[in-house]
C-alpha positions in Angstrom: -4.0 61.1 -6.0 -6.6 59.8 -7.4 -4.8 56.7 -9.2 -3.0 56.3 -6.3 -6.4 55.8 -4.4 -7.6 53.6 -6.6 -4.3 51.4 -6.9 -4.2 51.0 -2.7 -8.0 50.0 -2.8 -7.4 47.2 -5.4 -3.9 46.3 -3.2 -6.5 46.0 -0.1 -8.6 43.9 -1.8 -6.7 41.4 -2.7 -5.3 41.1 0.9 -8.4 40.4 2.1 -9.3 38.1 -0.8 -6.4 36.2 -1.1 -7.2 33.4 2.1 -10.5 32.9 0.6 -8.9 32.3 -2.5 -6.0 30.2 -1.3 -8.8 28.2 0.7 -10.9 27.6 -2.4 -7.9 26.7 -4.4 -7.0 23.8 -1.1 -10.5 22.8 -1.3 -10.4 22.1 -5.5 -7.2 20.4 -5.4 -8.2 18.2 -2.2 -10.8 17.3 -3.9 -9.9 16.1 -7.4 -6.8 14.0 -5.1 -9.7 12.3 -2.6 -11.9 11.8 -5.8 -8.9 10.2 -8.0 -7.8 8.0 -5.1 -11.1 6.6 -4.5 -11.4 5.9 -8.1 -8.2 4.4 -8.2 -9.1 2.4 -5.5 -12.3 1.0 -6.6 -10.7 0.4 -10.1 -8.2 -1.7 -8.1 -10.3 -3.9 -5.9 -12.3 -5.5 -8.9 -12.8 -8.0 -9.6 -12.8 -8.7 -5.7 -11.4 -12.0 -4.1 -12.1 -11.1 -0.3 -10.3 -15.1 0.4 -7.4 -14.3 -1.8 -4.2 -13.8 0.5 -2.3 -12.5 -3.3 -4.8 -10.4 -3.8 -5.2 -8.7 -0.7 -1.3 -8.2 -0.1 -1.3 -6.6 -4.1 -4.6 -4.4 -3.1 -3.0 -3.1 0.4 0.2 -2.8 -1.4 -1.1 -0.9 -4.6 -3.3 1.8 -2.2 0.5 2.1 0.1 1.5 3.6 -3.0 -1.0 5.9 -3.7 -2.0 6.4 0.1 0.3 9.9 0.4 -2.5 11.4 -2.3 -5.0 10.8 0.2 -3.1 12.8 2.8 -2.6 15.5 0.8 -6.4 15.4 0.0 -7.3 15.5 3.2 -4.6 17.9 4.4 -6.1 20.4 1.9 -9.5 20.1 2.5 -9.0 20.5 6.6 -6.9 23.8 5.6 -10.1 24.9 3.6 -12.2 24.4 6.1 -10.7 25.7 8.6 -13.1 28.5 9.6 -16.2 26.3 9.2 -16.4 24.6 12.3 -18.7 21.7 11.4 -17.5 20.7 8.2 -14.1 20.7 10.2 -15.3 18.3 12.5 -16.6 16.1 9.8 -13.5 16.2 8.0 -11.8 15.2 11.4 -13.6 12.2 11.9 -13.2 11.3 8.6 -9.5 11.8 8.8 -9.3 9.9 12.5 -11.8 6.8 10.9 -9.4 6.5 7.8 -6.2 6.5 10.0 -7.6 3.8 12.0 -8.3 2.0 9.0 -5.1 2.0 7.2 -3.4 1.6 10.9 -5.4 -1.7 11.2 -4.0 -2.6 7.3 -0.9 -2.0 8.3 -1.4 -4.9 10.5 -3.0 -7.0 8.2 -0.7 -6.5 5.3 1.8 -8.0 7.7 -0.2 -11.3 8.7 -0.4 -11.6 4.9 3.2 -11.6 4.0 3.5 -13.9 6.7 1.3 -16.3 5.6 2.0 -16.1 1.5 6.1 -16.6 2.6 4.8 -20.0 4.0 2.6 -21.3 1.4 5.8 -19.9 -1.3 8.0 -22.0 0.8 5.1 -25.2 1.0 4.2 -24.9 -2.6 8.3 -25.2 -3.6 9.5 -28.0 -1.0 5.8 -29.8 -2.6 7.6 -29.5 -6.0 10.7 -30.5 -4.9 10.0 -33.6 -3.3 7.9 -34.8 -6.3 10.4 -34.8 -8.3 13.3 -36.1 -5.8 10.5 -38.5 -5.2 11.2 -39.3 -9.3 14.4 -39.3 -8.6 14.5 -42.0 -6.1 12.0 -44.1 -8.0 14.8 -44.1 -11.4 17.9 -44.9 -8.7 15.6 -47.9 -7.4 14.8 -49.1 -11.4 17.1 -48.5 -14.0 15.1 -49.1 -16.4 13.2 -46.1 -16.4 16.1 -44.2 -17.3 17.8 -46.4 -18.7 20.6 -43.1 -20.3 20.8 -41.7 -16.8 23.9 -43.1 -14.6 23.7 -43.0 -10.7 26.4 -39.8 -10.8 24.2 -38.1 -13.2 20.9 -38.6 -10.3 23.2 -37.8 -7.5 24.2 -34.5 -9.7 20.3 -33.7 -10.4 19.2 -34.0 -6.7 21.9 -31.6 -5.3 21.0 -28.8 -7.8 17.6 -29.6 -6.9 18.1 -29.2 -3.6 20.0 -26.2 -3.6 17.8 -24.7 -6.8 14.7 -25.3 -4.1 17.3 -23.3 -1.3 17.7 -19.9 -3.7 14.3 -20.4 -4.8 13.0 -20.0 -1.3 15.5 -17.1 -0.5 14.5 -15.0 -3.2 10.8 -15.5 -2.2 11.3 -14.7 1.4 13.7 -11.3 -0.1 11.0 -10.5 -2.7 7.8 -11.3 0.1 9.8 -9.5 2.6 10.5 -6.2 0.2 6.9 -5.7 -0.1 5.9 -6.2 3.1 7.7 -3.6 4.5 6.8 -1.4 1.3 3.5 -2.2 2.2 3.3 -1.7 5.7 5.7 1.3 5.8 3.3 3.3 3.7 0.0 2.5 5.5 1.3 2.8 8.9 2.8 6.6 8.3 0.1 7.6 6.0 -2.7 6.0 9.0 -0.6 8.1 11.9 -0.5 11.2 9.4 -4.5 11.0 9.3 -4.9 10.7 13.0 -2.7 13.5 13.7 -4.4 15.7 11.2 -7.6 14.3 12.5 -6.9 15.3 15.8 -5.2 18.9 15.1 -8.8 19.2 13.3 -10.8 18.7 16.3 -8.3 20.7 18.7 -6.3 22.8 16.7 -8.6 26.1 15.8 -11.4 26.9 17.7 
């Protein structure tokens, strides 16, 4: 009878302690994920180049790819502190602020992706026009390239125009893909953080 009573007592203690153990595990994993995310972002930020569109797009893309870790971390930390109103409120406000920041970052990513696409097209046009001008010079003065016939020059001009158009299409597609990927991740995680923040404020009183 004593052994049965001890077993029942241990089972009762296990049931009583399990919620606290779950919260401790959630808090530990949440803090580790948060620390890992912050370290990754700090490493990605350097060297700083805030005025560079390429740098901003690259940073936002990398942050977007890792943002699910932040969402996971905040969710675990919020769960671990649901019974602690003061800390829960702080985590909730932080989640709301981060969510707003991520949503704003998605708008920046859209703007920068469009700007980068325009810069790329302008660079391709500039290089192609420079070569076309050279071809026109050769057409006007055959002594500049005596081994090239007018037919070869015309063919080179057509190939250059076609190649420039292909490069512009490829650049546009690549920029669009990177932009959609970055914006999607940033926007979804931003909305998720906002929802977590609102739940933390009103979900458990």
